[in-house]
C-alpha positions in Angstrom: 3.1 -9.1 21.4 -0.8 -9.6 22.1 -1.1 -5.4 21.1 -0.6 -6.0 17.7 -2.2 -9.3 17.2 -5.2 -7.6 18.7 -4.8 -4.8 16.5 -4.3 -6.5 13.7 -8.2 -7.0 12.7 -8.8 -2.9 12.8 -5.5 -2.9 10.6 -6.8 -5.0 7.9 -10.3 -4.3 8.4 -9.6 -0.5 7.8 -7.3 -1.5 4.6 -10.4 -3.4 3.4 -12.8 -0.7 3.8 -10.5 1.8 2.4 -9.8 0.1 -0.7 -13.3 -0.7 -1.4 -14.2 3.1 -1.0 -11.7 4.0 -3.5 -13.1 1.5 -6.0 -16.5 3.1 -5.4 -15.1 6.7 -5.2 -12.9 6.5 -8.1 -10.5 8.3 -6.3 -6.8 8.0 -6.5 -5.5 9.5 -3.2 -6.4 8.9 0.9 -7.6 12.5 1.1 -9.7 12.3 -2.1 -11.8 9.3 -1.0 -12.8 10.8 2.4 -13.5 13.8 0.8 -15.8 12.3 -1.5 -17.4 10.0 1.1 -17.2 12.1 4.1 -17.9 15.1 2.7 -15.9 18.1 2.1 -15.5 19.7 5.9 -14.2 16.1 6.9 -11.7 15.9 3.7 -10.6 19.5 4.7 -9.6 17.9 8.4 -8.4 14.5 6.5 -6.0 17.0 4.4 -4.9 18.8 7.6 -4.1 15.5 9.9 -2.8 13.9 6.7 -0.3 16.5 6.0 1.0 17.2 9.5 1.2 13.2 10.0 3.3 12.5 7.1 5.7 15.5 7.8 5.9 14.1 11.6 6.5 10.6 9.9 9.5 11.9 7.5 11.0 13.7 10.8 11.1 10.4 12.5 12.4 8.7 9.3 15.7 10.7 9.1 15.9 10.9 13.0 16.1 7.4 12.9 18.4 7.2 9.9 20.7 9.4 11.6 21.0 7.4 14.9 22.4 4.5 12.8 25.0 7.2 11.1 25.8 8.1 14.4 26.7 4.8 15.7 28.2 3.5 12.5 30.9 6.7 12.2 31.6 6.0 15.9 32.5 2.4 15.0 34.6 3.8 12.0 36.4 6.3 14.1 36.0 5.7 17.7 36.4 8.3 20.2 39.6 8.0 21.5 43.2 6.6 20.5 45.8 3.8 21.8 47.2 6.3 24.4 43.9 7.2 25.8 43.8 10.6 24.6 40.5 11.7 23.1 40.4 12.7 19.4 38.2 14.6 17.6 36.6 12.5 14.4 36.7 14.1 11.1 34.5 16.8 9.9 32.8 14.3 7.4 31.7 11.6 10.2 29.7 14.5 11.8 26.2 13.3 11.9 24.8 16.7 10.3 27.0 16.2 7.3 26.1 12.5 6.8 22.6 12.9 6.8 22.6 15.9 4.8 25.1 14.4 2.2 22.3 11.1 2.1 19.4 12.9 1.6 20.8 15.1 -1.3 22.7 12.2 -3.3 20.2 9.1 -2.5 16.9 10.1 -0.9 16.1 13.2 -2.8 16.5 11.3 -6.4 14.5 8.4 -4.8 11.7 11.1 -3.8 11.4 13.2 -6.9 9.5 10.6 -9.0 5.6 11.4 -9.6 4.1 8.0 -9.4 4.3 5.8 -6.2 4.6 2.6 -8.6 8.5 3.4 -8.9 8.7 2.9 -5.5 8.0 -0.9 -5.3 11.5 -1.6 -6.3 13.6 0.1 -3.5 10.7 -1.6 -1.4 11.9 -4.9 -1.9 15.5 -4.1 -0.7 13.7 -2.0 2.3 11.7 -5.5 2.7 14.7 -7.9 2.4 17.0 -5.8 4.7 14.2 -6.0 7.6 14.3 -9.7 7.6 17.9 -9.3 7.8 17.8 -7.1 11.1 15.1 -9.5 12.3 17.4 -12.3 12.0 20.4 -10.4 13.1 18.4 -9.7 17.1 17.1 -13.5 17.2 21.0 -14.4 16.6 22.2 -12.0 18.8 20.1 -13.1 21.6 21.0 -16.9 21.5 24.4 -16.1 20.9 25.0 -13.3 22.9 28.6 -11.7 23.8 30.1 -10.4 26.7 29.1 -7.1 25.6 25.4 -8.0 26.1 23.4 -8.6 29.8 20.1 -10.0 30.1 18.5 -6.7 32.7 15.0 -7.2 34.2 14.2 -9.9 31.8 12.4 -12.0 34.2 11.1 -9.4 37.1 9.4 -6.6 35.2 8.3 -3.8 37.3 4.9 -3.3 38.3 4.7 -0.9 35.7 4.3 -3.7 33.3 0.4 -4.8 34.3 -2.6 -5.3 31.8 -3.1 -1.6 31.5 0.1 -0.8 30.1 -1.6 -2.5 26.7 -3.1 0.4 26.1 -0.5 2.7 26.4 1.8 0.9 23.4 -1.2 1.4 20.8 0.3 4.8 19.5 3.2 3.1 18.9 1.6 0.2 17.2 -0.2 2.8 15.0 2.8 4.4 14.2 4.8 1.0 12.9 1.6 -0.4 11.3 0.4 2.8 9.6 0.5 2.0 5.8 -3.3 3.3 5.5 -2.3 6.8 4.5 -0.7 5.0 1.4 -3.0 2.3 0.2 -5.5 4.2 -1.6 -2.6 5.4 -3.9 -1.0 1.7 -3.7 -4.4 0.5 -4.8 -4.7 3.0 -7.5 -1.5 2.1 -8.9 -2.2 -1.9 -9.1 -2.8 -3.5 -12.3 -5.7 -6.1 -10.4 -7.9 -4.2 -8.4 -10.4 -6.7 -7.8 -11.7 -6.6 -3.3 -10.4 -10.1 -2.8 -6.9 -9.8 -4.4 -6.7 -6.2 -2.2 -7.8 -7.9 0.9 -5.2 -10.8 0.4 -2.7 -8.7 -0.4 -3.5 -6.5 3.1 -3.5 -9.6 5.1 -0.1 -10.8 3.9 1.3 -7.2 4.6 0.3 -6.6 7.8 1.1 -10.7 8.8 4.8 -10.1 7.4 5.0 -6.7 9.3 3.5 -8.1 12.5 6.1 -10.8 12.4 8.8 -9.0 11.9 7.8 -6.1 15.0 7.0 -9.0 17.0 10.3 -10.8 16.8 12.4 -7.6 16.5 11.5 -5.6 19.2 8.5 -6.8 20.8 10.3 -10.1 21.9 13.9 -10.6 21.4 14.8 -7.2 21.8 13.3 -7.0 25.0 14.6 -10.2 26.0 18.1 -9.3 25.7 17.8 -5.8 27.0 15.1 -5.8 29.4 13.8 -2.5 30.3 17.0 -0.9 29.1 16.2 -1.5 25.6 16.5 2.0 23.4 13.8 3.4 21.6 15.7 2.2 18.5 16.6 -0.7 19.2 20.0 -1.3 17.2 21.0 2.0 19.6 21.3 -0.9 22.3 24.1 -2.9 20.8 27.5 -1.9 20.4 29.0 -0.2 17.4 31.7 -2.7 16.9 29.7 -6.0 16.4 30.3 -6.7 12.4 26.9 -8.3 12.4 25.2 -5.3 13.7 26.9 -2.8 11.3 25.8 -4.5 8.6 22.4 -4.3 10.1 22.4 -0.7 10.7 23.7 -0.2 7.0 20.5 -2.4 6.0 18.4 -1.1 8.5 19.0 2.5 7.4 18.3 1.3 3.5 15.0 0.3 4.7 14.1 3.4 6.2 15.1 5.4 3.3 12.9 3.5 1.1 10.1 4.6 3.5 10.7 8.5 3.1 10.1 8.6 -0.3 6.6 7.9 0.0 5.9 9.8 2.7 7.3 12.9 0.5 4.9 11.5 -2.4 1.9 11.4 -0.3 2.6 14.7 1.1 3.1 16.5 -2.2 -0.4 14.9 -3.3 -2.2 16.9 -0.2 -0.1 20.4 -0.6 -1.2 20.3 -4.5 -5.0 19.4 -3.5 -5.1 22.2 -0.9 -2.8 24.9 -3.5 -5.6 23.7 -6.5 -8.7 23.8 -4.4 -9.3 27.6 -4.8 -8.2 27.4 -8.5 -10.5 25.3 -10.1 -10.9 27.7 -13.3 -7.2 27.5 -13.8 -5.4 26.2 -16.5 -3.8 22.5 -16.4 0.0 23.1 -15.8 2.4 22.1 -18.5 4.8 19.1 -18.0 7.8 21.4 -17.2 5.4 23.3 -14.6 4.7 20.3 -12.8 8.2 19.2 -12.9 9.5 22.4 -11.7 6.7 22.1 -8.8 7.4 18.6 -7.7 11.2 19.6 -7.7 10.5 22.6 -5.6 8.2 21.4 -3.0 10.5 18.0 -2.7 13.2 20.4 -1.9 11.3 22.0 0.7 9.9 19.1 2.3 13.1 17.5 2.7 15.0 20.6 3.6 12.3 21.4 6.4 12.2 17.7 7.7 16.0 17.3 7.8 16.5 20.7 9.8 13.6 19.7 12.7 15.2 15.7 12.3 18.9 17.2 13.3 17.9 18.8 16.5 15.6 15.8 17.7 16.9 14.2 20.9 14.9 11.3 21.2 12.8 9.3 18.4 10.5 7.7 21.3 8.6 11.1 21.9 8.1 11.7 18.4 6.7 8.1 17.8 4.2 8.7 20.6 2.6 11.7 19.2 2.6 10.2 15.4 1.1 7.3 16.7 -2.1 9.4 17.8 -2.4 11.4 14.5 -2.1 7.8 12.8 -5.4 7.1 14.9 -7.3 9.3 12.5 -6.2 7.2 9.4 -6.1 3.8 11.0 -9.5 3.8 12.7 -11.5 7.0 12.7 -11.8 7.7 8.7 -11.7 4.0 7.7 -14.8 4.2 9.9 -16.4 6.9 8.6 -16.0 5.7 5.1 -18.3 2.2 6.5 -21.5 4.9 4.8 -20.0 4.1 1.3 -20.4 0.3 1.6 -24.1 -0.1 2.8 -25.4 0.0 -0.2 -24.0 -2.7 -1.4 -23.2 -5.1 1.8 -25.8 -7.5 3.1 -24.3 -7.3 6.4 -25.3 -3.9 7.3 -25.7 -4.2 11.0 -21.9 -5.9 11.3 -20.2 -3.1 9.3 -22.2 -0.1 11.4 -21.0 -1.9 14.7 -17.7 -2.2 13.0 -17.5 1.4 12.1 -18.9 3.0 15.4 -16.2 0.7 17.2 -13.4 2.0 14.9 -14.2 5.3 15.5 -14.5 5.0 19.4 -11.2 3.0 19.4 -9.6 5.8 17.5 -10.7 8.9 19.1 -9.5 6.8 22.5 -5.7 6.0 20.7 -5.7 9.8 19.7 -6.8 11.2 23.2 -4.6 9.3 24.9 -1.5 10.0 22.7 -2.0 13.5 22.8 -2.6 13.2 27.2 1.0 11.3 27.1 2.6 14.1 25.1 1.1 16.6 27.6 2.3 14.9 30.6 5.8 14.1 29.2 6.1 18.0 28.3 5.1 19.0 31.8 7.5 16.4 33.3 
């Protein structure tokens, strides 16, 4: 609970610096801002990290949706009969079919549009779904049934010391990362004043902090203790009506995030593809549409195949959180020079930039080390 509160200072300040840099550089994308502010070499590094991070985020999102679909199908077709003889579920409730069908029928149409402004309508539904999920987890804690038990809630192990705060920072980076989309969102806003952008950033982060802290950080742990799953909903029984609705709505909230990752990934691929062809003619509307559809299909197909074979989302989140440190800490810290010319508090700004870069390097290095140790074990 304390870790995200402390991280909120860097999260919000990073968003503020990126919005300010986007206004001065007049670039509509994150990688464009970094390239304009930090130079071509850092811009190329940003594009590579950006593409890798967005791809892994897409895999993680589909893995989360797949987990919820699997639990929902188990609740509809339990593996057993009244006689106690196991019965195989129908083929159409297999996760490979349900997740593929969901991608083709719902996620793909949401991912094709060119502009990010279209996603604001689906994001409203996703936010309401996340709020319902929070209420359900809180209610399930106070109105516990026989199927839920308090385990290890009052006696945490010795590994849960103050040093373990640092081990959860990559997960916090994954949960709060909206910095990749913030420049595109800022560019699509009708009111692009700096004060308005800061207000939006602060309110958004506070809402996320409230939802995350109450859902998994507090009541998920109080209910299941150290036995809580990486995906907290996977710890609940599959036949509870409240939890079934929560899984449906949680799947909706995740589905609304995936198209944003696809849109941002397409922008990076187009930048990488267009760089060596500066003298090429501008593509027609029909060519642009065909290229956009082809990129979307390729991106979705690749992430879907990988997501179907990922056993545990927790390992993926650890690695993504480390890469996200680049976009939350390091690149915003390197963007500080663009603000020095107009900021009267230069010393404070430089200090924040250095601290942000050092913090991002620590998180990235720690996440890589944990990932390597996990593979070795």
